C-alpha positions in Angstrom: 12.9 8.6 10.0 9.5 7.7 11.7 7.2 4.9 10.2 4.7 7.7 9.4 7.2 9.7 7.5 8.4 6.5 5.6 4.7 6.0 4.6 4.8 9.3 2.8 7.6 8.4 0.9 5.9 5.6 -1.3 6.2 6.4 -5.1 2.9 5.1 -6.6 4.2 4.1 -10.0 7.1 2.0 -8.1 4.5 0.5 -6.1 2.4 -0.5 -9.0 5.4 -1.9 -10.9 6.4 -3.9 -7.8 2.9 -5.4 -7.7 3.1 -6.2 -11.2 6.5 -7.5 -11.4 7.1 -9.2 -8.0 3.6 -10.1 -7.0 2.2 -11.0 -10.2 -0.9 -9.1 -10.1 -2.1 -7.7 -13.4 -5.1 -6.2 -15.0 -8.2 -5.4 -13.1 -6.1 -6.1 -9.7 -3.5 -3.4 -10.4 -6.3 -1.1 -11.6 -7.9 -1.3 -8.5 -4.8 -0.4 -6.7 -3.9 2.5 -9.0 -7.6 3.8 -8.4 -7.1 3.6 -4.6 -3.9 5.6 -4.8 -4.7 8.2 -7.3 -6.8 11.4 -7.1 -5.9 11.9 -3.5 -5.7 15.4 -2.2 -5.7 17.2 1.1 -6.3 21.0 2.0 -6.1 22.7 5.4 -9.0 24.7 6.9 -7.8 27.1 9.9 -9.5 29.9 11.4 -12.0 30.1 8.6 -9.3 30.2 5.8 -8.7 27.2 3.3 -5.5 26.5 1.6 -5.0 25.5 -1.7 -5.8 21.8 -2.8 -2.6 19.7 -2.9 -2.7 16.5 -4.8 -0.9 13.5 -3.2 1.6 11.8 -5.7 3.3 9.6 -3.4 2.5 8.0 0.0 0.1 5.3 1.3 -3.0 6.2 3.1 -2.4 6.3 6.9 -5.1 5.2 9.2 -6.3 2.7 6.5 -6.3 -1.2 6.6 -4.2 -1.3 3.3 -1.7 1.6 4.0 0.7 -0.7 6.2 0.4 -3.6 3.8 1.2 -1.6 0.7 4.2 0.0 2.6 5.5 -3.7 3.4 5.0 -4.6 -0.3 6.9 -1.4 -1.1 9.9 -2.4 1.0 9.6 -6.1 0.7 13.0 -6.3 -1.5 14.9 -4.4 1.4 14.7 -7.4 3.6 17.7 -9.5 3.0 19.1 -7.6 0.2 20.2 -4.5 1.7 21.2 -5.5 5.3 17.6 -5.1 6.5 16.6 -8.3 8.6 13.1 -7.5 9.7 10.1 -5.1 9.7 10.1 -3.0 12.8 7.6 -4.4 15.2 5.5 -1.1 15.3 4.7 -1.6 11.7 3.8 -5.3 12.2 1.4 -4.2 14.9 -0.4 -1.8 12.7 -0.8 -4.2 9.8 -2.9 -7.5 10.5 -3.8 -9.5 7.4 -6.0 -12.3 7.0 -6.5 -14.0 3.5 -9.4 -16.3 3.1 -9.7 -18.4 -0.1 -12.7 -20.4 -1.0 -12.2 -23.4 -3.3 -15.1 -24.1 -5.6 -16.8 -27.5 -5.0 -15.3 -30.3 -7.1 -17.9 -31.5 -10.0 -18.1 -35.2 -10.1 -16.6 -36.4 -13.4 -18.9 -38.4 -15.5 
């Protein structure tokens, strides 16, 4: 299975549960991911004809910045538990993440 095909197998509800249970996201953060994944659809236009709209109930958006990251989160428990020892390098190359946090300035104690 290619990594593009694998991206199409991600179940949205399982991914959202994983974000909650394994990564401790809740409330607005999970709602944001749910909004990002829901109501996606596609149709094909060919030679002036248009297919019916198909709603996407699984997969992560390919060609997006979050797609590869969400896929890695989805398969995170496979690493080590089921004989998978690493994420294929072609998937690592497609996902580069930088997290920046800002600590608020400390107020002097009075």
